[in-house]
N, C-alpha and C positions, 0 to 999 in steps of 0.2 A: 504494500500500500504506500502511496506517496506521502511525503512529509514536507510541510512547509519549512524551508530553511532560512529564507531572507526576503523580506518585503522590499520592493524597489520604489515605492512611492516616496517622492521628495529626496531621492538619493541622487547625488551628482553623477554625471556620466563617467567621469574618471574613476570614481569609487566603485560603481557597478562593474565597469570593465576590469578593474583590478581584482574584484571578487570572482568574476567569471574566469579570468586567467588563473587565479589561485586554485580554483576547483578543477579546471582542466589539467593543470600541471600535476595535481594530486590524483588524477584519474577517477574522479568522483562523478558518477552518472547523474546528471541533472537535466531538468527542462524548465522552460520559463513560460509564464502566462503574462498577458498584457491586460490593460484596463479595458480594451475593446473600443469599438466605435462610439459607444454611448457613455463611456467612462464609468461603467458599473462593475467591471471586473476588478480583480486584484492583481496588480503587477508584482510578480514574485518569482523567486527561484525555488524550485521544489526538488526534492530527492526522489529518484526512482527506487532506490534500494535502501531500506531502513537499516540494514547492517552497516552502512557507511555513515550513519547519523553521528556517532561519537567522533569520528575522524573529522567530518565536515564542520561540526560545531567547534571542535578544538582549533581547527584552522581559522575559522571566523573570529573566534575569541582572540587568537594571537594576532590576527590582522588588525582587529579593532584596537587592541592595546598598542600596537605599533603606530596606528593612525592617531591615537591620542597624543603621542609624543611629538608629532610633526605639527608645527604651527600652521594655522589657516591663513590664506592670503587676506588682505584687508578687503572689506566689502566695497563694491562699486557704488558710488553715489548716483542719485538720479541725474544730476547734471552731467556726470561722466558718461552715463548711458545715453542720454539725449545727444550729447556732442559726438559720440562715436557712431550714432545712427541718425544722420541728418535727414534722410528722406523719410524715415519713419516718423521723426519728430514733426516735420513739415506736414505730413499727411494727417497726423493727429491734431495739429493746430488748425488745419483747414476744416477738419471734421467738427471740431469744437466750435469754430466760428460759424459753420453752417447750422449746427443745432441751435446755437444762440440766436442767429438770424431768424430761423423759422419760429422759434419760441417767442421772440420779442417783436416780430414784425406786426402782428395784429395791434399791438399797443403803440408802436412807433408810427405806423402809416395809416391809422384810422382817421377818417374824415368826418 
């Protein structure tokens, strides 16, 4: 019977890729599920073989202990994100302006 090993929701790509690589290197038989098109499923890594459970959990515990020791990069501020994506920022500003115009136009242009 399958066993839930690791939930992937809100896990950064580099961490999930490192965990996948760790499990492949240890020859642990796993499969993944996604959240699906509607977002109702559970993104996770599952074990096929329950006999490998202790080994897999020991590897994950060791990986997480090692990950605790490495410092995280500083978070990206909103301004840095907006400046690094100028077309997306422009599109959002135009969309906000359009919504404001449509919302306020009955009050501004009423005769």
